[in-house]
MILO-113184 format. One line per field, with one value per residue: residue number from 1; residue in three letters; x, y, z of N, C-alpha, C, CB in turn. Coordinates in Angstrom, 1 decimal, padded with zeros to 4 digits. Glycine has a CB too. Layout:
n: [NUM, ...]
res: [ALA, ...]
n.u: [X, ...]
n.v: [Y, ...]
n.w: [Z, ...]
ca.u: [X, ...]
ca.v: [Y, ...]
ca.w: [Z, ...]
c.u: [X, ...]
c.v: [Y, ...]
c.w: [Z, ...]
cb.u: [X, ...]
cb.v: [Y, ...]
cb.w: [Z, ...]
***
This chain:
n: [1, 2, 3, 4, 5, 6, 7, 8, 9, 10, 11, 12, 13, 14, 15, 16, 17, 18, 19, 20, 21, 22, 23, 24, 25, 26, 27, 28, 29, 30, 31, 32, 33, 34, 35, 36, 37, 38, 39, 40, 41, 42, 43, 44, 45, 46, 47, 48, 49, 50, 51, 52, 53, 54, 55, 56, 57, 58, 59, 60, 61, 62, 63, 64, 65, 66, 67, 68, 69, 70, 71, 72, 73, 74, 75, 76, 77, 78, 79, 80, 81, 82, 83, 84, 85, 86, 87, 88, 89, 90, 91, 92, 93, 94, 95, 96, 97, 98, 99, 100, 101, 102, 103, 104, 105, 106, 107, 108, 109, 110, 111, 112, 113, 114, 115, 116, 117, 118, 119, 120, 121]
res: [MET, ASN, VAL, GLN, GLU, LEU, VAL, ARG, ARG, LEU, LEU, ARG, HIS, TRP, PRO, LEU, LEU, LEU, LEU, VAL, PRO, LEU, VAL, THR, VAL, THR, SER, ILE, TYR, PHE, PHE, SER, ARG, SER, GLN, ASP, LYS, LYS, TYR, GLU, SER, ASP, THR, VAL, LEU, TYR, THR, GLY, ILE, ALA, SER, GLY, TYR, LYS, ILE, GLU, GLY, GLY, ASN, ASN, GLY, SER, GLY, GLU, GLY, TRP, GLN, ALA, THR, THR, THR, ALA, PHE, ASP, ASN, LEU, LEU, SER, LEU, ILE, ASN, SER, ARG, ASP, THR, ARG, GLU, GLU, VAL, ALA, LEU, ARG, LEU, VAL, ALA, TRP, GLN, LEU, GLN, GLN, GLU, ALA, THR, HIS, PRO, ALA, LYS, ALA, ALA, ALA, PRO, LEU, ALA, GLY, LEU, LEU, ALA, LYS, ALA, GLU, ALA]
n.u: [000.8, 000.7, 001.2, -000.7, -002.8, -003.5, -004.4, -006.6, -008.3, -008.7, -010.1, -012.4, -013.6, -014.1, -016.6, -017.2, -014.9, -015.1, -017.6, -017.7, -015.8, -017.2, -019.7, -018.9, -017.7, -020.0, -021.8, -020.3, -020.2, -023.0, -023.8, -022.2, -022.6, -024.1, -022.8, -020.7, -017.9, -015.7, -013.8, -013.3, -010.9, -009.7, -007.0, -005.3, -002.3, -000.3, 002.1, 003.1, 004.0, 002.2, 000.8, 002.4, 004.1, 007.1, 010.1, 012.2, 011.3, 010.6, 008.1, 007.0, 008.0, 009.2, 011.5, 011.6, 012.7, 014.4, 013.0, 010.5, 011.4, 012.4, 010.1, 008.6, 010.1, 010.0, 007.3, 007.1, 008.8, 007.3, 005.0, 006.2, 007.0, 004.7, 002.2, 000.2, 001.4, 003.6, 002.2, 000.9, 003.1, 004.3, 002.2, 002.2, 004.8, 004.5, 002.5, 003.9, 005.9, 004.4, 003.4, 005.7, 006.5, 004.4, 004.8, 007.5, 008.4, 010.9, 012.8, 011.5, 011.9, 014.2, 015.8, 014.5, 016.2, 018.5, 017.9, 017.5, 020.1, 021.5, 020.3, 021.1, 023.8]
n.v: [-001.2, 002.1, 005.6, 007.0, 005.1, 004.9, 007.6, 007.6, 005.7, 006.8, 009.1, 007.9, 006.8, 008.8, 009.9, 007.9, 007.9, 010.3, 010.3, 008.1, 008.9, 011.3, 010.3, 008.7, 010.6, 012.2, 010.3, 009.5, 012.0, 012.4, 010.2, 010.5, 012.9, 013.5, 012.3, 012.2, 014.4, 013.3, 010.4, 007.3, 005.0, 001.7, -000.2, -003.3, -004.4, -007.2, -008.3, -010.4, -010.4, -010.3, -012.6, -014.7, -015.7, -017.1, -015.3, -016.4, -018.0, -020.6, -021.9, -023.2, -026.1, -025.8, -024.6, -021.9, -020.0, -017.6, -015.9, -015.7, -014.4, -012.0, -010.9, -010.6, -008.7, -006.6, -006.0, -005.2, -002.9, -001.3, -000.9, 000.6, 002.9, 004.0, 006.5, 006.9, 005.7, 007.4, 009.8, 009.2, 008.7, 011.2, 012.8, 011.6, 012.3, 015.1, 015.2, 014.1, 016.0, 018.3, 017.4, 017.2, 019.8, 020.8, 019.5, 019.9, 022.9, 024.4, 022.8, 022.6, 025.0, 025.0, 025.4, 023.8, 023.0, 022.6, 020.4, 018.5, 018.4, 017.3, 014.8, 013.7, 013.5]
n.w: [000.0, -001.0, -000.5, -002.0, -002.2, 000.5, 001.1, -000.6, 000.5, 003.0, 002.3, 001.2, 003.4, 005.1, 006.3, 008.2, 009.8, 011.0, 012.2, 014.1, 016.3, 017.1, 017.9, 020.0, 021.9, 022.4, 023.5, 025.8, 027.2, 027.6, 029.2, 031.4, 032.6, 034.9, 036.9, 039.9, 040.3, 041.4, 042.6, 044.3, 045.2, 046.1, 047.2, 047.5, 048.6, 048.3, 050.4, 051.7, 054.3, 056.5, 056.2, 056.8, 055.0, 053.9, 053.5, 052.2, 050.3, 050.7, 050.7, 048.6, 046.9, 044.4, 043.5, 042.9, 044.4, 044.3, 042.5, 043.9, 046.2, 045.2, 044.1, 046.5, 047.9, 046.0, 046.1, 048.8, 048.7, 047.0, 048.6, 050.7, 049.3, 048.4, 047.9, 049.9, 052.1, 052.5, 053.0, 055.4, 057.1, 057.0, 058.3, 060.8, 061.7, 061.8, 063.7, 065.9, 066.2, 066.9, 069.3, 070.8, 070.9, 072.5, 074.9, 075.6, 075.5, 075.5, 074.1, 071.7, 070.6, 069.1, 065.9, 063.0, 061.0, 062.3, 063.8, 061.8, 060.8, 062.9, 062.9, 060.5, 060.8]
ca.u: [000.0, 001.5, 000.6, -001.9, -003.9, -003.9, -005.2, -007.9, -009.1, -009.1, -011.2, -013.6, -014.2, -014.1, -017.7, -017.1, -013.8, -015.6, -018.8, -017.4, -015.4, -018.2, -020.7, -018.3, -017.6, -021.3, -022.3, -019.6, -020.7, -024.4, -024.0, -021.4, -022.8, -024.7, -021.9, -019.9, -016.6, -014.6, -014.0, -012.6, -010.5, -009.1, -006.0, -004.7, -001.0, 000.1, 003.5, 003.4, 004.5, 001.1, 000.2, 003.3, 004.9, 008.6, 010.7, 013.2, 010.6, 010.6, 006.8, 006.7, 009.3, 009.4, 012.7, 011.4, 013.0, 014.9, 011.9, 009.5, 012.0, 012.5, 008.7, 008.2, 010.8, 009.5, 006.0, 007.4, 009.3, 006.1, 004.2, 006.9, 007.1, 003.4, 001.8, -000.5, 002.3, 004.3, 001.4, 000.7, 004.4, 004.4, 001.3, 002.7, 005.9, 004.0, 001.8, 004.9, 006.6, 003.5, 003.3, 007.0, 006.4, 003.5, 005.3, 008.8, 008.5, 012.3, 013.4, 010.9, 012.4, 015.4, 015.4, 014.3, 017.3, 019.5, 017.5, 017.8, 021.5, 021.9, 019.8, 021.8, 025.2]
ca.v: [000.0, 003.3, 006.8, 007.3, 004.2, 005.3, 008.8, 007.3, 005.0, 007.8, 010.0, 007.1, 006.4, 010.0, 010.0, 006.9, 008.4, 011.5, 009.9, 007.3, 009.7, 012.2, 009.6, 008.3, 011.7, 012.6, 009.3, 009.7, 013.2, 012.2, 009.2, 010.8, 014.3, 013.6, 011.7, 013.1, 014.7, 012.7, 009.0, 006.7, 003.7, 001.0, -001.2, -004.2, -004.9, -008.4, -008.3, -011.7, -010.3, -010.6, -013.9, -015.8, -016.2, -017.0, -014.4, -017.2, -018.7, -022.0, -022.4, -024.2, -026.8, -025.8, -024.0, -020.5, -019.2, -016.3, -015.1, -015.3, -013.4, -010.8, -010.4, -010.2, -007.4, -005.6, -005.6, -004.4, -001.6, -000.6, -000.5, 001.6, 004.1, 004.4, 007.9, 006.8, 005.5, 008.6, 010.8, 008.8, 008.9, 012.7, 013.2, 011.1, 013.1, 016.4, 015.1, 013.9, 017.3, 019.2, 016.9, 017.5, 021.3, 021.0, 018.9, 020.5, 024.1, 024.9, 022.0, 022.8, 026.3, 024.8, 025.4, 022.5, 022.6, 022.1, 019.0, 017.6, 018.3, 016.3, 013.5, 013.2, 013.2]
ca.w: [000.0, -001.0, 000.1, -002.8, -001.8, 001.9, 001.0, -001.3, 001.5, 004.0, 001.7, 000.9, 004.7, 006.0, 007.2, 009.3, 010.6, 011.7, 013.0, 015.3, 017.5, 017.6, 018.7, 021.3, 022.8, 022.8, 024.5, 027.1, 027.9, 027.9, 030.3, 032.6, 033.0, 036.2, 037.9, 040.7, 039.7, 042.2, 042.7, 045.4, 044.9, 047.2, 046.6, 048.5, 048.1, 048.9, 050.7, 052.3, 055.6, 057.4, 055.9, 057.3, 053.9, 054.2, 052.5, 051.5, 049.2, 051.0, 050.9, 047.6, 046.6, 043.0, 043.1, 042.4, 045.6, 044.0, 041.9, 044.9, 047.1, 044.4, 044.1, 047.8, 048.2, 045.1, 046.7, 050.0, 048.4, 046.4, 049.7, 051.4, 048.5, 048.0, 048.3, 051.1, 053.2, 052.7, 053.6, 056.8, 057.8, 057.2, 059.3, 062.1, 062.1, 062.2, 065.0, 066.9, 066.4, 067.6, 070.6, 071.4, 071.2, 073.6, 076.2, 075.9, 074.7, 075.3, 073.1, 070.4, 070.0, 068.3, 064.5, 062.4, 060.2, 063.3, 064.2, 060.7, 060.6, 063.9, 062.5, 059.3, 061.2]
c.u: [000.9, 000.6, -000.7, -003.0, -004.4, -004.8, -006.6, -008.8, -009.6, -010.3, -012.5, -014.3, -014.2, -015.3, -017.6, -016.0, -014.2, -016.8, -018.6, -016.9, -016.4, -019.3, -020.2, -018.2, -019.0, -021.9, -021.6, -020.1, -022.1, -024.5, -023.2, -021.7, -023.4, -023.9, -021.1, -018.5, -015.4, -014.9, -013.1, -012.2, -009.7, -008.1, -005.5, -003.4, -000.6, 001.6, 004.0, 003.9, 003.4, 000.6, 001.2, 004.1, 006.4, 009.2, 011.8, 012.6, 010.5, 009.2, 006.4, 008.0, 009.6, 010.7, 012.7, 011.8, 013.5, 013.8, 010.9, 010.1, 012.0, 011.1, 008.3, 008.9, 010.3, 008.1, 006.2, 007.9, 008.1, 005.2, 004.9, 006.9, 005.7, 003.0, 001.1, 000.4, 003.1, 003.5, 001.1, 002.0, 004.6, 003.5, 001.7, 003.9, 005.5, 003.3, 002.9, 005.6, 005.7, 003.4, 004.6, 007.0, 005.5, 004.0, 006.6, 009.0, 010.0, 013.0, 012.8, 011.3, 013.6, 015.0, 015.4, 015.5, 018.4, 019.2, 017.7, 019.3, 022.0, 021.5, 020.6, 023.3, 025.4]
c.v: [001.2, 004.5, 007.2, 006.4, 004.6, 006.6, 008.5, 006.6, 005.9, 008.7, 009.2, 006.9, 007.6, 010.2, 009.1, 007.4, 009.6, 011.2, 009.1, 008.1, 010.6, 011.5, 009.1, 009.4, 012.1, 011.6, 009.4, 010.9, 013.0, 011.3, 009.6, 012.2, 014.5, 012.9, 012.7, 013.2, 014.1, 011.2, 008.5, 005.3, 003.0, 000.0, -002.0, -004.7, -006.2, -008.4, -009.6, -011.6, -010.7, -012.0, -015.0, -016.3, -016.1, -016.2, -015.2, -017.9, -020.1, -022.6, -023.4, -024.8, -026.8, -025.1, -022.6, -019.6, -017.8, -015.4, -014.7, -014.3, -012.1, -010.1, -009.9, -008.8, -006.3, -005.1, -004.8, -003.0, -000.7, -000.1, 000.7, 002.9, 004.6, 005.8, 007.9, 006.6, 006.7, 009.7, 010.5, 009.0, 010.4, 013.2, 012.8, 011.9, 014.5, 016.3, 014.9, 015.2, 018.3, 018.7, 017.2, 019.0, 021.6, 020.6, 019.6, 021.8, 024.6, 024.1, 022.3, 024.1, 026.2, 024.8, 024.0, 022.1, 022.1, 020.6, 018.1, 017.4, 017.3, 014.9, 012.9, 012.8, 011.9]
c.w: [000.0, -000.5, -000.7, -002.4, -000.4, 001.8, 000.4, -000.3, 002.6, 003.5, 001.5, 002.3, 005.6, 006.9, 008.5, 010.3, 011.4, 012.6, 014.2, 016.5, 018.0, 018.4, 020.0, 022.3, 023.3, 023.8, 025.8, 027.9, 028.4, 029.1, 031.5, 033.1, 034.4, 037.3, 038.7, 040.0, 040.4, 042.3, 043.8, 044.9, 046.1, 046.5, 047.8, 047.9, 048.9, 049.1, 051.2, 053.7, 056.6, 057.3, 056.3, 056.1, 054.2, 053.1, 051.7, 050.3, 049.4, 051.1, 049.8, 047.1, 045.1, 042.5, 042.6, 043.6, 045.3, 043.4, 043.0, 045.9, 046.4, 044.4, 045.4, 048.2, 047.3, 045.7, 048.0, 049.7, 047.7, 047.6, 050.4, 050.6, 048.0, 048.6, 049.7, 052.3, 053.5, 053.4, 055.1, 057.6, 058.1, 058.3, 060.7, 062.6, 062.5, 063.5, 066.1, 067.2, 067.2, 069.1, 071.4, 071.8, 072.3, 074.9, 076.6, 075.1, 074.5, 074.2, 071.7, 069.8, 069.1, 066.8, 063.9, 061.6, 061.1, 063.7, 063.0, 060.5, 061.7, 063.5, 061.4, 059.7, 061.9]
cb.u: [-001.0, 001.9, 001.6, -001.5, -003.4, -002.6, -004.5, -007.6, -008.3, -007.9, -010.7, -013.2, -013.5, -013.9, -019.0, -016.8, -012.6, -016.0, -019.8, -016.4, -014.1, -018.8, -021.2, -016.9, -016.9, -022.2, -022.3, -018.1, -020.7, -025.2, -023.5, -020.0, -023.7, -026.1, -021.0, -019.7, -016.5, -014.4, -013.6, -013.4, -009.5, -010.1, -004.9, -005.7, 000.1, -000.3, 003.9, 004.5, 004.9, 000.0, -000.1, 002.5, 004.5, 009.2, 011.4, 013.9, 011.2, 011.3, 005.8, 006.0, 009.1, 008.2, 013.4, 010.0, 014.0, 016.0, 011.3, 009.1, 013.4, 013.0, 007.7, 008.6, 012.3, 009.3, 005.1, 008.4, 010.4, 005.3, 004.0, 008.3, 007.9, 002.3, 000.9, -001.6, 003.3, 004.9, 000.0, 000.3, 005.6, 004.2, -000.1, 003.0, 006.9, 003.0, 000.9, 006.0, 007.0, 002.1, 003.1, 008.2, 005.9, 002.1, 005.4, 009.9, 007.7, 013.0, 013.3, 009.4, 012.7, 016.1, 016.4, 013.0, 017.9, 019.6, 016.0, 017.2, 022.2, 021.3, 018.3, 021.9, 025.6]
cb.v: [000.0, 003.6, 008.0, 007.2, 002.8, 005.6, 009.9, 006.4, 003.8, 008.6, 010.5, 005.8, 005.3, 011.2, 009.7, 005.5, 008.7, 012.6, 009.2, 006.2, 010.4, 012.9, 008.3, 007.7, 012.9, 012.7, 007.9, 009.7, 014.4, 011.7, 007.9, 010.6, 015.0, 013.0, 010.7, 012.5, 016.2, 013.3, 008.3, 006.7, 003.7, 000.3, -000.5, -005.4, -003.8, -009.7, -007.2, -012.3, -008.8, -009.6, -014.1, -016.8, -015.4, -018.4, -013.2, -018.1, -018.4, -022.3, -021.3, -023.5, -028.2, -025.0, -024.9, -020.3, -019.9, -016.5, -015.9, -016.6, -013.9, -011.0, -011.5, -011.2, -007.6, -006.1, -006.9, -005.2, -001.7, -001.5, -001.6, 001.2, 003.8, 003.4, 008.5, 005.7, 004.3, 009.2, 010.9, 007.3, 008.4, 013.4, 012.7, 009.6, 013.2, 016.9, 013.9, 012.9, 018.0, 019.2, 015.4, 017.2, 022.0, 020.3, 017.5, 019.4, 025.2, 024.7, 020.5, 022.9, 027.3, 023.4, 026.3, 022.5, 023.9, 022.9, 019.0, 018.3, 019.6, 016.7, 013.5, 014.2, 014.3]
cb.w: [001.2, -002.5, 000.1, -004.3, -001.8, 002.7, 000.2, -002.5, 002.1, 004.5, 000.3, 000.3, 005.3, 005.2, 006.5, 008.8, 009.8, 010.7, 012.1, 014.9, 017.1, 016.4, 017.8, 021.0, 022.0, 021.5, 023.9, 026.9, 026.9, 026.8, 029.8, 032.3, 032.0, 036.2, 037.3, 042.2, 039.5, 043.6, 041.4, 046.7, 043.6, 048.1, 045.9, 048.9, 048.3, 048.2, 051.6, 051.5, 055.9, 057.3, 054.5, 057.9, 052.6, 054.2, 053.2, 052.4, 047.9, 052.2, 050.9, 046.3, 047.0, 042.3, 042.1, 041.9, 046.4, 043.0, 040.8, 045.7, 047.5, 043.0, 043.6, 048.9, 048.0, 043.7, 047.0, 050.9, 047.4, 045.5, 050.7, 051.7, 047.2, 048.4, 047.2, 051.1, 052.8, 051.4, 052.9, 056.8, 057.1, 055.9, 059.0, 062.1, 060.9, 061.1, 065.0, 066.4, 065.0, 066.9, 070.6, 070.5, 069.9, 073.3, 076.1, 075.6, 075.3, 076.7, 073.4, 070.6, 071.1, 068.6, 063.7, 061.5, 059.4, 064.5, 064.5, 059.4, 060.8, 065.3, 062.1, 058.2, 062.1]
***
């Protein structure tokens, strides 16, 4: 098929090429116009930690120990790096900092950069 045949076919089927996307857009708008503009989703990540799965991969005798271990660690890292986990850790750190300020006002007056510098050292 050369360019001339391609152009000829496009010109022959232009009503269909125009009508299908327009009908799709119109139907999506029509059926979704009364829906809420937000959604909620839930996800369950299997890490194997809570279920008693051995990280060495010794649960099945098929010899897939390395692959199972790699998958378990990948799942664990995905859980640790997830946005929800980061948000929860950040909120707990802020709550801890506010609690420290309330109970020990003299220590809380120290600049935060100084505290971070001590923690990194």
